[in-house]
C-alpha positions, 0 to 999 in steps of 0.5 A, a space after each residue: 509497517 515498521 516490521 516491513 521497513 525494518 526487513 526491507 532497509 535493514 542491511 542497506 547503507 543509506 545516506 540521510 537523504 536517501 532514507 528520508 526519501 523512502 520514509 516520505 514514500 512510506 508515509 505516502 503509502 500509508 496515507 493512500 490506503 482505503 478507509 471506506 468508500 465515498 458513496 454507495 454507488 457501485 460504479 463509483 470506485 473512489 475511496 475515502 483515504 488518510 490523504 483526504 483529511 491531509 490535502 482534501 484529495 487522494 495522494 496520487 503517484 506515478 507508476 515506476 517501472 518494477 525493480 523488484 526482481 533486479 539485483 541491487 548492485 545493478 541499480 543506481 542509488 535512486 533506483 535502489 530506494 525506488 526498489 526498497 519502496 516496491 518490496 515494502 509495498 508488495 509485502 505490506 499491501 499483501 498483509 494489509 489486504 488479509 487484514 480487510 478480509 475477514 473469514 468469520 463466515 464459518 463462525 457466524 451466519 452471514 447473508 449471500 453477497 448481493 447486487 449493490 454489496 462492496 466486495 474486495 477482489 484481489 
């Protein structure tokens, strides 16, 4: 996460409040990542997150409009911070999903996917 944060906010001139907001939102992203499923019911898609250990439930955030493709000079200060959070989420989630997908089926013999198995669909 430090690598992606440095790439997103490296050249940005942020005030203390803007940088603090960025760090708090990055923390919420990290505490929202799935650890494991809550139960084995295939119809229930709830997952256990680090946020469950902090506040007893998952962290929920309202979705903002997509700001990634807009040039930074057209955005307000708040929108610029939100754009950095969205860019960081896009890069980090892409890398995190690749870590979850283990490609060891060519080395070890694995059983085929059956009904009731958990799968990751990207």
